[in-house]
C-alpha positions in Angstrom: 0.1 -0.1 0.0 2.8 2.4 0.8 4.9 1.7 -2.5 1.1 2.2 -4.4 0.9 5.9 -2.4 4.5 6.7 -3.3 4.0 5.7 -6.9 0.8 8.0 -6.9 2.2 10.6 -5.4 5.5 10.3 -7.7 3.4 10.4 -10.7 1.1 13.5 -9.3 4.5 15.0 -9.3 5.6 14.2 -12.7 2.3 15.5 -14.2 2.6 18.3 -12.5 6.0 19.3 -13.7 5.0 18.5 -17.4 1.9 20.8 -16.9 4.1 23.0 -15.7 7.0 22.9 -18.3 4.2 22.7 -21.1 2.4 25.7 -19.8 5.7 27.8 -20.1 5.4 30.0 -23.0 8.6 30.2 -25.2 9.8 33.2 -26.2 9.2 34.5 -29.7 12.0 33.9 -32.0 12.7 37.1 -34.3 15.6 37.4 -36.0 16.9 40.8 -37.2 19.4 41.6 -40.0 21.5 44.3 -39.8 25.1 45.8 -40.9 27.9 43.6 -39.6 29.7 47.0 -38.3 26.7 49.5 -38.3 25.5 51.2 -35.4 22.3 49.4 -34.7 24.4 47.2 -33.3 24.9 49.2 -30.3 21.1 49.4 -29.9 20.6 45.9 -29.6 24.2 44.5 -28.1 22.2 46.5 -25.0 19.0 45.3 -25.3 20.5 42.0 -25.7 23.2 42.4 -22.1 20.3 43.1 -20.6 18.1 40.6 -21.7 15.1 43.3 -22.5 13.9 41.1 -25.1 13.7 38.1 -22.7 11.6 40.3 -20.3 9.1 41.4 -23.0 8.8 37.7 -24.0 10.8 37.8 -27.3 14.3 36.4 -28.4 16.2 38.6 -30.7 18.7 37.1 -33.0 21.3 39.4 -34.3 22.1 38.3 -38.1 25.5 39.9 -39.4 25.0 40.6 -42.6 28.1 42.4 -45.0 26.2 45.3 -47.1 22.9 47.2 -47.0 21.8 45.6 -50.2 22.4 42.6 -48.4 20.0 43.2 -45.7 17.4 44.1 -48.1 18.1 40.6 -49.8 17.6 39.2 -46.9 14.3 40.5 -45.7 12.9 40.0 -49.1 13.9 36.3 -49.1 12.9 35.7 -45.4 15.8 35.3 -44.3 15.6 37.4 -41.6 12.6 38.7 -40.1 13.3 42.4 -39.6 16.5 45.0 -41.0 16.6 48.9 -40.3 16.2 51.1 -43.1 14.6 54.2 -44.4 10.6 54.3 -45.2 11.1 56.0 -49.0 12.7 52.2 -49.5 9.5 51.1 -48.3 7.3 52.4 -50.1 8.9 52.1 -53.1 8.6 48.4 -52.3 5.2 48.6 -51.3 4.4 50.1 -55.2 5.7 47.3 -56.3 3.5 44.9 -54.2 5.9 43.6 -51.6 3.7 44.5 -48.5 6.5 46.0 -46.1 5.9 48.4 -43.3 8.0 50.6 -40.8 8.3 51.3 -37.4 10.7 54.0 -36.4 13.9 54.0 -34.6 15.8 56.8 -35.4 16.1 60.5 -36.1 19.4 60.9 -36.8 21.1 61.0 -40.8 23.6 63.3 -42.0 25.3 66.6 -41.9 27.4 68.7 -43.6 31.0 69.2 -42.0 33.4 71.4 -42.9 37.3 72.1 -42.2 37.8 75.2 -40.0 40.4 76.5 -42.1 37.9 76.2 -45.4 36.4 79.7 -45.2 32.6 78.1 -44.9 30.1 79.8 -43.2 27.1 78.9 -44.9 25.5 76.6 -47.8 26.3 79.6 -50.4 30.0 79.7 -49.5 29.8 75.7 -50.9 29.8 77.4 -54.2 33.3 76.7 -55.9 34.3 74.1 -53.0 35.4 71.0 -52.8 32.3 68.8 -50.9 32.4 65.0 -50.6 29.0 63.4 -50.6 28.6 60.0 -48.9 26.6 57.7 -51.1 25.5 58.9 -55.0 23.3 61.5 -56.3 20.0 60.2 -55.2 20.8 59.7 -51.5 18.8 61.5 -49.7 20.5 64.0 -47.5 22.4 65.4 -50.8 19.0 65.6 -52.0 17.7 67.6 -49.1 20.6 69.5 -49.2 20.0 70.5 -53.0 16.5 71.4 -51.9 17.3 73.7 -49.3 19.7 75.3 -51.5 17.0 76.1 -53.8 14.8 77.7 -51.4 16.8 79.9 -49.5 19.7 80.6 -52.2 17.6 80.3 -55.4 20.0 77.9 -56.7 20.7 74.5 -56.9 23.8 74.0 -55.3 24.6 70.6 -57.4 24.9 73.4 -60.5 27.3 76.0 -58.2 29.7 72.9 -57.6 30.8 69.3 -58.2 30.1 66.7 -55.7 32.6 63.8 -55.0 30.5 60.6 -53.9 32.0 58.6 -52.1 32.4 55.9 -49.6 31.6 57.2 -46.0 34.9 56.5 -44.3 36.8 57.9 -47.6 35.4 60.6 -47.3 36.4 61.1 -43.8 39.9 60.3 -44.2 39.3 63.1 -47.6 38.8 65.9 -45.2 40.8 64.8 -42.4 44.0 65.1 -44.9 42.8 68.5 -46.6 41.3 67.1 -49.6 38.1 68.2 -49.2 36.7 71.2 -48.0 33.4 69.6 -46.7 31.8 66.2 -46.7 27.9 65.5 -45.9 28.1 62.0 -44.7 26.4 59.7 -42.4 26.1 60.8 -38.8 28.2 58.8 -36.8 30.9 59.6 -39.5 30.0 63.3 -39.1 30.8 62.5 -35.5 34.0 61.6 -35.7 35.0 64.9 -37.8 33.9 66.7 -35.2 36.0 64.7 -32.5 39.0 65.9 -34.8 37.7 69.3 -35.0 35.6 69.9 -38.1 32.5 71.8 -37.7 29.1 71.4 -38.6 28.1 73.2 -41.4 24.0 72.4 -41.4 22.3 69.0 -40.5 19.2 67.8 -42.2 17.1 68.2 -38.6 18.0 71.9 -39.3 17.3 71.9 -43.4 14.2 70.4 -43.0 12.4 73.4 -41.0 13.8 75.5 -43.9 11.6 73.6 -46.6 8.3 73.6 -44.6 8.6 70.1 -42.6 6.5 70.5 -38.8 8.0 68.3 -36.8 10.8 65.3 -36.5 10.6 62.7 -39.3 12.5 59.6 -38.3 14.3 58.3 -41.2 15.3 55.1 -40.3 13.0 52.6 -38.6 12.7 48.4 -38.5 10.9 47.3 -41.6 9.1 44.0 -41.7 6.3 42.4 -43.8 3.0 44.0 -43.0 1.0 40.6 -42.7 3.9 38.9 -40.2 3.6 42.1 -38.3 -0.1 42.3 -37.7 0.2 38.3 -37.6 3.0 38.6 -34.2 1.4 41.8 -33.1 2.3 41.6 -29.2 5.7 40.0 -30.3 6.4 42.9 -32.6 5.3 45.3 -30.2 7.6 43.7 -26.9 10.7 44.0 -29.5 9.4 47.6 -30.0 9.4 48.2 -26.4 13.1 46.5 -25.5 14.1 48.5 -28.2 12.9 52.3 -26.4 14.0 50.7 -23.1 17.6 50.5 -24.5 17.4 53.4 -26.0 16.8 55.3 -22.6 19.2 53.2 -20.7 22.1 54.8 -23.6 20.4 58.1 -23.3 20.3 58.5 -19.7 23.8 56.2 -18.6 27.2 57.7 -19.5 28.9 54.5 -17.8 27.2 52.4 -19.9 28.5 54.3 -23.0 32.3 54.1 -21.1 32.4 50.7 -20.2 30.3 48.7 -22.6 29.9 50.8 -25.6 33.1 51.9 -26.2 34.8 48.5 -27.7 31.7 48.7 -29.9 31.6 51.9 -31.3 35.7 51.5 -32.0 36.3 55.2 -30.4 40.0 56.0 -30.3 39.7 58.6 -27.8 37.0 60.1 -25.1 36.3 62.8 -27.9 35.5 60.5 -30.5 33.1 58.6 -28.0 31.0 61.1 -26.5 30.3 62.9 -30.2 29.1 59.6 -30.9 27.2 59.1 -27.9 25.8 62.6 -28.4 24.8 62.3 -32.1 22.8 59.1 -30.8 21.2 60.7 -28.3 20.3 63.2 -30.4 18.8 60.7 -32.8 16.4 59.0 -30.2 12.6 59.7 -31.2 10.6 60.7 -28.5 7.4 60.6 -30.2 5.6 59.4 -33.7 2.1 60.2 -34.3 -0.5 62.0 -37.3 2.3 65.0 -37.0 5.2 63.2 -37.9 3.4 60.7 -40.2 2.5 64.4 -42.5 5.8 65.7 -41.8 7.1 62.6 -44.0 4.6 62.7 -46.4 5.7 66.7 -46.9 9.8 64.8 -47.1 8.5 62.1 -49.4 7.6 65.0 -51.9 10.1 66.7 -51.7 12.8 64.1 -52.4 10.4 62.5 -55.2 10.9 66.3 -56.8 14.3 65.7 -57.2 15.4 61.9 -56.7 12.8 61.5 -59.3 12.0 57.4 -60.6 15.4 56.4 -59.5 14.8 56.8 -55.9 11.2 56.2 -55.5 10.6 53.9 -58.2 7.1 53.4 -59.1 5.3 54.8 -55.8 4.3 58.5 -56.5 3.0 58.8 -53.7 3.7 57.6 -49.8 1.9 54.4 -49.7 -0.9 54.8 -47.0 0.6 51.5 -45.2 3.8 52.8 -45.2 4.1 52.8 -41.6 3.0 50.2 -39.2 -0.6 50.8 -37.4 1.4 49.5 -34.2 3.9 52.0 -34.2 3.1 55.2 -33.0 4.1 56.6 -29.3 
């Protein structure tokens, strides 16, 4: 009888353990494709280090990729669930029936940095100078600078100079060597130039208000298939909350930058680290809603006019589904 009781008690305990194990929800697996040495890794590294994804019921797998083109190809091929890119690309893809959607990540884009000995005090002074531009002729920051010069100077800066289109690291090298007078570069390269003593002439955040755009527009965001996002809404919202928590830590903690993030940034010195830190913090969005979407529509119209089909493809207007319905805050 005692054996039977012990067996029964053990069997009940076993069933209890099995039931508990079966009832425990497994975290949602989410693959995020990122540039191998891109700045998005900083945020995701903090997210993983602090267990912020697990706290939201999500298990983020960071998939390092070699180029921007590789990130979009991986998303198109379902190798990853999500990448970071701009909403211009999303709208263009939607016009071709690839129904991606966008959730905001960063306001930070680019700025024009000038050498202190170049004698450049305004955008008008760029005329006849040696200006380097990251990317190509349809780079969004370059198009916005052109629109700004047309609006404020009555002439297209592209008609006044011969821009040197090159990769961001090369532009920084040429600036430091004195082979360029100014460079329009991405935010983290601009921050490195600032640490070297270069001066900011104008940033995209200053250009947009001059073009009549009201509100801060996050140009970079998390991009994924709309149907997938809707089917896995709670997991995506959990991921976005985890990202916002990571960004809050990065905004508020200098110690996090000094210790954990320093090796990831590859900052050569404190001046570079602090320039990167401060620029990153300036790019953290604080809100996104109807006003920001309206501002994005204005920016799209400006870019479409100058960039044309090479930039926007068949997307003549900003597709209404470009911004994910769950991404307002």
